[in-house]
C-alpha positions as CSV (number, residue, x, y, z in Angstrom):
1,X,15.8,34.2,0.9
2,X,19.2,35.2,-0.4
3,X,21.0,32.9,2.1
4,X,18.8,30.0,1.2
5,X,19.0,30.6,-2.5
6,X,22.8,31.0,-2.4
7,X,23.4,28.0,-0.2
8,X,21.0,25.8,-2.2
9,X,22.6,26.9,-5.5
10,X,26.1,26.0,-4.3
11,X,24.8,22.8,-2.8
12,X,23.4,21.8,-6.2
13,X,26.6,22.8,-7.9
14,X,28.6,20.6,-5.5
15,X,26.1,17.8,-6.0
16,X,26.6,17.8,-9.8
17,X,30.4,18.0,-9.4
18,X,30.2,14.9,-7.1
19,X,28.1,13.0,-9.7
20,X,30.7,13.8,-12.4
21,X,33.5,12.8,-10.1
22,X,32.0,9.4,-9.2
23,X,31.1,8.9,-12.9
24,X,34.5,9.7,-14.3
25,X,36.5,7.9,-11.6
26,X,34.5,4.6,-11.7
27,X,34.5,4.4,-15.4
28,X,38.2,5.3,-15.5
29,X,39.1,2.3,-13.2
30,X,36.9,-0.1,-15.3
31,X,38.3,1.2,-18.6
32,X,41.8,0.6,-17.3
33,X,40.9,-3.0,-16.4
34,X,39.3,-3.6,-19.8
35,X,42.5,-2.3,-21.5
36,X,44.6,-4.6,-19.4
37,X,42.5,-7.6,-20.3
38,X,42.4,-6.6,-24.0
39,X,46.2,-6.6,-24.0
40,X,46.1,-10.2,-22.9
41,X,43.6,-11.1,-25.6
42,X,40.6,-11.2,-23.2
43,X,37.4,-9.4,-24.0
44,X,36.4,-7.5,-20.9
45,X,33.5,-5.3,-21.8
46,X,31.4,-7.3,-19.4
47,X,33.3,-5.4,-16.6
48,X,31.2,-2.4,-17.4
49,X,28.5,-4.1,-15.3
50,X,30.7,-3.6,-12.3
51,X,30.3,0.2,-12.3
52,X,26.6,0.1,-11.1
53,X,27.5,-2.8,-8.7
54,X,30.2,-0.8,-7.1
55,X,27.8,2.1,-6.6
56,X,25.3,-0.3,-5.0
57,X,28.0,-1.6,-2.7
58,X,28.9,1.9,-1.5
59,X,25.3,2.9,-1.0
60,X,24.6,-0.3,0.8
61,X,27.5,0.3,3.2
62,X,26.1,3.8,3.8
63,X,22.7,2.4,4.5
64,X,24.2,-0.1,6.9
65,X,26.1,2.7,8.8
66,X,23.4,5.4,8.9
67,X,20.3,3.3,8.5
68,X,18.2,6.3,7.6
69,X,19.1,8.9,4.9
70,X,16.7,11.4,6.3
71,X,13.2,12.6,5.3
72,X,12.0,13.0,1.7
73,X,10.1,16.0,0.5
74,X,6.7,14.7,1.6
75,X,8.1,13.9,5.1
76,X,9.5,17.4,5.4
77,X,6.2,19.0,4.5
78,X,4.4,16.8,7.0
79,X,7.0,17.7,9.7
80,X,6.5,21.4,9.2
81,X,2.7,20.9,9.4
82,X,3.0,18.9,12.7
83,X,5.7,21.0,14.2
84,X,8.2,18.1,14.3
85,X,11.9,18.6,14.3
86,X,14.1,16.8,11.7
87,X,17.8,16.4,11.4
88,X,18.7,18.4,8.3
89,X,22.4,17.2,8.4
90,X,21.1,13.9,7.1
91,X,20.5,15.6,3.8
92,X,24.3,15.7,3.3
93,X,24.4,11.9,3.7
94,X,21.6,11.6,1.2
95,X,23.3,13.9,-1.2
96,X,26.5,11.8,-1.2
97,X,24.4,8.6,-1.6
98,X,22.6,10.2,-4.6
99,X,25.9,11.3,-6.1
100,X,27.3,7.7,-5.9
101,X,24.0,6.2,-7.3
102,X,23.7,8.6,-10.2
103,X,27.5,8.7,-10.9
104,X,27.6,4.9,-11.2
105,X,24.5,4.5,-13.5
106,X,21.4,4.2,-11.4
107,X,18.3,4.9,-13.6
108,X,17.2,8.0,-11.6
109,X,17.5,11.7,-11.8
110,X,19.3,14.6,-9.9
111,X,16.3,16.9,-9.5
112,X,14.7,15.2,-6.5
113,X,17.9,15.3,-4.5
114,X,18.5,18.9,-5.7
115,X,15.0,19.9,-4.3
116,X,15.8,18.1,-1.0
117,X,19.1,19.9,-0.7
118,X,17.3,23.2,-0.9
119,X,14.5,22.1,1.3
120,X,16.8,20.8,4.0
121,X,18.6,24.1,4.1
122,X,15.3,25.9,4.4
123,X,14.2,23.6,7.3
124,X,17.6,24.0,9.0
125,X,17.3,27.8,8.9
126,X,13.7,27.7,10.1
127,X,14.6,25.5,13.1
128,X,17.7,27.5,13.9
129,X,15.6,30.7,14.0
130,X,12.9,29.0,16.0
131,X,10.4,30.2,13.3
132,X,6.7,29.5,13.5
133,X,5.2,26.5,11.6
134,X,3.9,28.8,8.8
135,X,7.3,30.5,8.5
136,X,9.2,27.1,8.5
137,X,7.0,25.9,5.6
138,X,7.6,29.1,3.7
139,X,11.4,28.6,4.1
140,X,11.0,25.0,3.1
141,X,9.2,26.1,-0.1
142,X,11.9,28.7,-0.8
143,X,14.5,26.0,-0.5
144,X,12.6,23.7,-2.8
145,X,12.2,26.4,-5.4
146,X,15.9,27.1,-5.2
147,X,16.7,23.5,-5.8
148,X,14.5,23.3,-8.9
149,X,15.8,26.6,-10.2
150,X,19.4,25.6,-9.8
151,X,18.9,22.1,-11.1
152,X,17.2,23.1,-14.3
153,X,18.4,26.7,-14.6
154,X,14.7,27.5,-14.6
155,X,13.7,30.0,-11.8
156,X,10.1,30.5,-12.9
157,X,9.4,26.8,-12.9
158,X,11.1,26.6,-9.4
159,X,8.8,29.2,-8.0
160,X,5.7,27.5,-9.3
161,X,7.0,24.1,-8.1
162,X,7.1,25.5,-4.6
163,X,3.7,27.1,-4.9
164,X,2.1,23.9,-6.4
165,X,3.6,21.1,-4.4
166,X,5.0,22.6,-1.2
167,X,2.9,25.6,-0.1
168,X,-0.3,24.7,-1.9
169,X,-3.1,27.0,-0.7
170,X,-1.3,28.0,2.5
171,X,0.8,30.8,1.1
172,X,0.0,34.5,1.3
173,X,0.7,36.9,-1.6
174,X,3.5,38.5,0.4
175,X,5.2,35.2,0.8
176,X,5.7,34.8,-2.9
177,X,8.6,37.3,-2.8
178,X,10.6,35.0,-0.5
179,X,10.2,32.1,-2.9
180,X,11.0,34.2,-6.0
181,X,14.1,35.7,-4.5
182,X,15.5,32.3,-3.4
183,X,14.9,30.9,-6.9
184,X,16.6,33.8,-8.6
185,X,19.7,33.7,-6.4
186,X,20.0,29.9,-6.7
187,X,19.7,30.1,-10.5
188,X,22.4,32.8,-10.7
189,X,24.7,30.7,-8.5
190,X,24.1,27.6,-10.6
191,X,24.9,29.6,-13.8
192,X,28.2,30.6,-12.2
193,X,29.1,27.1,-11.1
194,X,27.6,25.0,-13.9
195,X,27.2,27.4,-16.8
196,X,24.2,29.2,-18.3
197,X,23.3,26.5,-20.8
198,X,19.8,25.0,-20.2
199,X,19.5,21.4,-19.2
200,X,18.7,20.4,-22.8
201,X,19.6,21.9,-26.1
202,X,16.2,21.8,-27.6
203,X,15.3,22.3,-31.3
204,X,13.3,25.2,-32.6
205,X,9.6,24.4,-32.3
206,X,7.6,24.7,-35.5
207,X,3.8,25.1,-35.8
208,X,2.8,23.8,-39.2
209,X,-1.0,23.5,-39.0
210,X,-3.9,23.9,-36.6
211,X,-4.7,20.3,-37.5
212,X,-2.0,19.3,-35.1
213,X,-3.9,20.3,-31.9
214,X,-6.1,17.2,-31.9
215,X,-3.0,15.1,-32.3
216,X,-1.5,16.7,-29.2
217,X,-4.6,15.8,-27.3
218,X,-4.2,12.2,-28.3
219,X,-0.6,12.5,-27.1
220,X,-1.9,13.8,-23.7
221,X,-4.0,10.7,-23.3
222,X,-1.1,8.4,-24.1
223,X,1.1,10.4,-21.6
224,X,-1.4,9.7,-18.8
225,X,-1.3,6.0,-19.6
226,X,2.6,6.0,-19.5
227,X,2.5,8.1,-16.3
228,X,0.0,5.7,-14.6
229,X,2.1,2.7,-15.6
230,X,5.2,4.5,-14.4
231,X,3.9,5.4,-10.9
232,X,2.3,2.0,-10.4
233,X,5.5,0.2,-11.3
234,X,7.6,2.4,-8.9
235,X,5.0,1.8,-6.1
236,X,5.0,-2.0,-6.8
237,X,8.8,-2.1,-6.7
238,X,9.0,-0.3,-3.4
239,X,6.4,-2.6,-1.9
240,X,8.2,-5.7,-3.3
241,X,11.6,-4.7,-1.8
242,X,9.8,-4.0,1.5
243,X,8.3,-7.5,1.5
244,X,4.7,-6.4,1.0
245,X,4.2,-8.5,-2.1
246,X,3.3,-12.0,-1.2
247,X,4.8,-13.8,-4.2
248,X,8.0,-11.7,-3.9
249,X,8.3,-12.0,-0.1
250,X,11.9,-13.1,-0.5
251,X,13.0,-9.6,-1.5
252,X,11.8,-8.3,1.8
253,X,14.0,-10.7,3.7
254,X,17.2,-9.3,2.1
255,X,19.0,-6.9,4.5
256,X,18.4,-3.3,3.5
257,X,22.2,-2.8,3.1
258,X,22.3,-5.5,0.4
259,X,19.4,-4.5,-1.8
260,X,21.3,-1.6,-3.4
261,X,23.9,-4.2,-4.5
262,X,21.1,-6.2,-6.1
263,X,19.7,-3.1,-7.8
264,X,23.2,-2.2,-9.0
265,X,23.7,-5.7,-10.4
266,X,20.4,-5.5,-12.4
267,X,21.3,-2.1,-13.7
268,X,24.8,-3.3,-14.7
269,X,23.5,-6.4,-16.6
270,X,20.8,-4.3,-18.4
271,X,23.5,-1.7,-19.3
272,X,25.5,-4.2,-21.3
273,X,22.6,-4.5,-23.8
274,X,20.7,-1.2,-23.4
275,X,23.2,1.5,-22.3
276,X,20.7,4.2,-23.2
277,X,18.5,3.5,-20.2
278,X,21.1,3.8,-17.5
279,X,22.1,6.9,-15.6
280,X,20.3,10.2,-15.7
281,X,19.6,9.8,-19.5
282,X,20.0,13.4,-20.6
283,X,22.2,12.4,-23.5
284,X,19.6,10.0,-24.9
285,X,16.8,12.6,-24.4
286,X,18.9,15.2,-26.2
287,X,19.6,12.8,-29.1
288,X,15.8,12.3,-29.5
289,X,15.3,16.0,-29.4
290,X,17.9,16.5,-32.1
291,X,16.1,14.0,-34.3
292,X,18.8,11.3,-34.1
293,X,17.3,8.3,-35.9
294,X,16.3,5.5,-33.5
295,X,14.4,2.5,-34.8
296,X,10.8,2.4,-33.4
297,X,11.3,-1.1,-32.0
298,X,14.4,0.2,-30.0
299,X,12.4,3.1,-28.7
300,X,9.6,0.9,-27.5
301,X,12.1,-1.4,-25.9
302,X,13.9,1.4,-24.0
303,X,10.6,2.9,-22.9
304,X,9.6,-0.3,-21.2
305,X,13.1,-1.1,-19.9
306,X,13.6,2.4,-18.6
307,X,10.4,2.3,-16.6
308,X,11.3,-1.1,-15.1
309,X,14.9,-0.1,-14.3
310,X,13.9,3.1,-12.6
311,X,11.5,1.2,-10.4
312,X,14.2,-1.4,-9.5
313,X,16.7,1.4,-8.8
314,X,14.5,3.3,-6.5
315,X,12.9,0.2,-4.8
316,X,16.3,-1.4,-4.1
317,X,17.5,1.6,-2.2
318,X,19.6,3.5,-4.7
319,X,19.1,7.2,-4.3
320,X,17.8,9.7,-6.9
321,X,14.8,11.5,-8.2
322,X,11.9,10.6,-10.5
323,X,11.7,13.8,-12.6
324,X,14.5,12.9,-15.1
325,X,13.1,9.4,-15.7
326,X,9.6,10.8,-16.3
327,X,11.0,13.2,-18.8
328,X,12.9,10.4,-20.5
329,X,9.7,8.3,-20.7
330,X,7.8,11.3,-22.1
331,X,10.5,12.1,-24.7
332,X,10.6,8.5,-25.8
333,X,6.8,8.2,-26.0
334,X,6.6,11.4,-27.9
335,X,9.2,10.3,-30.4
336,X,7.4,7.0,-30.9
337,X,4.2,8.8,-31.5
338,X,5.7,11.3,-33.9
339,X,7.4,8.6,-35.9
340,X,4.2,6.5,-36.0
341,X,2.2,9.4,-37.4
342,X,4.6,9.7,-40.3
343,X,4.6,5.9,-40.9
344,X,0.8,5.6,-40.7
345,X,-0.1,8.8,-42.5
346,X,2.7,9.7,-44.9
347,X,0.5,12.2,-46.7
348,X,0.4,14.3,-43.5
349,X,4.1,14.5,-43.1
350,X,4.2,18.1,-44.5
351,X,1.3,19.2,-42.3
352,X,2.6,18.0,-38.9
353,X,5.8,18.8,-36.9
354,X,8.8,16.5,-36.8
355,X,9.0,13.8,-34.0
356,X,11.2,16.1,-31.7
357,X,8.2,18.4,-31.3
358,X,6.1,15.6,-30.0
359,X,9.0,14.5,-27.8
360,X,9.2,17.9,-26.2
361,X,5.5,18.0,-25.5
362,X,5.5,14.4,-24.3
363,X,8.2,15.3,-21.8
364,X,6.0,17.9,-20.2
365,X,2.9,15.8,-20.2
366,X,4.4,12.7,-18.5
367,X,6.3,14.9,-16.0
368,X,3.0,16.8,-15.2
369,X,0.9,13.8,-14.7
370,X,3.4,11.7,-12.8
371,X,4.4,14.6,-10.4
372,X,0.9,16.1,-10.4
373,X,2.5,19.5,-11.2
374,X,1.0,20.8,-14.4
375,X,2.0,24.5,-14.0
376,X,5.6,23.5,-13.2
377,X,5.8,21.2,-16.3
378,X,4.4,23.9,-18.6
379,X,6.6,26.6,-17.4
380,X,9.7,24.4,-17.3
381,X,9.2,23.5,-21.0
382,X,8.8,27.2,-21.8
383,X,12.0,28.1,-19.9
384,X,13.9,25.3,-21.6
385,X,12.8,26.1,-25.1
386,X,12.4,29.9,-24.6
387,X,9.8,29.7,-27.4
388,X,6.3,30.8,-26.7
389,X,4.9,28.9,-29.7
390,X,5.2,25.6,-27.8
391,X,3.0,26.7,-24.9
392,X,-0.3,26.1,-26.6
393,X,0.3,22.4,-27.5
394,X,2.0,21.8,-24.1
395,X,-1.0,23.3,-22.3
396,X,-3.4,21.2,-24.3
397,X,-1.4,18.0,-23.8
398,X,-0.7,18.6,-20.1
399,X,-4.3,19.6,-19.4
400,X,-5.7,16.3,-20.9
401,X,-3.0,14.2,-19.3
402,X,-3.7,15.6,-15.8
403,X,-7.5,15.1,-16.3
404,X,-7.0,11.6,-17.4
405,X,-4.6,10.6,-14.7
406,X,-7.0,12.0,-12.1
407,X,-9.7,9.7,-13.5
408,X,-7.4,6.7,-13.4
409,X,-5.7,7.3,-10.1
410,X,-7.3,10.1,-8.0
411,X,-5.4,11.1,-5.0
């Protein structure tokens, strides 16, 4: 557990450093070109679109050389159940590809790759020790917990992520200690390498009236709609780029090494008009949580565009996770909802919380219903806010959103 947690923690630290490296170096080169053109009287801001395109070119070249970046989380779980061997070293290739994608602006998140870094290390150790299938899955879960714990600085959420999505009903009580220890060690290592600051600087949550609880239930219903649209859009994009959509069959004929370039080009063009939706998006989320004033029309626009751009990024072959985009969508939806309540019912403004409160709860609800991980989302929000008062509205909102998404799209 200590070995997996420590290795996963340092792996996530390295992953974040690589993202920052690719981000700073690519933007520095483009900024230098823009300055040179400006000195000649030429407006060169359009060159910013070249940053995601360059990332798409690098990822495309990697896909041409390696063909396969290795298994995702579901594939690794299936491999442990079937007793199949995988090549964990491919996780290193995927980590670099994700660093390039995220560092150059792909509309994806770092949490999925962080989980896979830990899970790959767990599988590698299990295979090296010739462990049983049950033990290999336990080590896989420990690695996944370590990845979440290090990525969010949230060890409790990491443990429940492993129990909810990796181990399921197959774990014994004695196995929990393995997962807990890996998550704790990974979180400590991440704090050393990345700092102890939580992923977001969240405002103080304020409970103003019991009247708000029904409003949060309505928000839960809206979260399920956003989550359903989000997952369906991502699935459609994947199918389209694989040539499984008849009226978009041309996309399937594009070589797989070129589709990331197309995805990068789309991201770059959109970034010129809506820079808020590109990249991981933590800065925009934090701005919403700090009650920076966004026009409602702009919020609606970036909600729709973020959803589409995330689907294009993933479907085209750029590499990243879906946790951060789902939290972005939840925060945006919650902010729209909070602002709409004030606009529609101004007399209630003193009885209900400010829009950032609905943004925080919306983040948890959309994450829970899109990942089908309610306990992880609830505990993650609690660890990020470190405020117990937010738990009740989060539980109500998440509970309704999970129920609703199960009615709309049962597994």
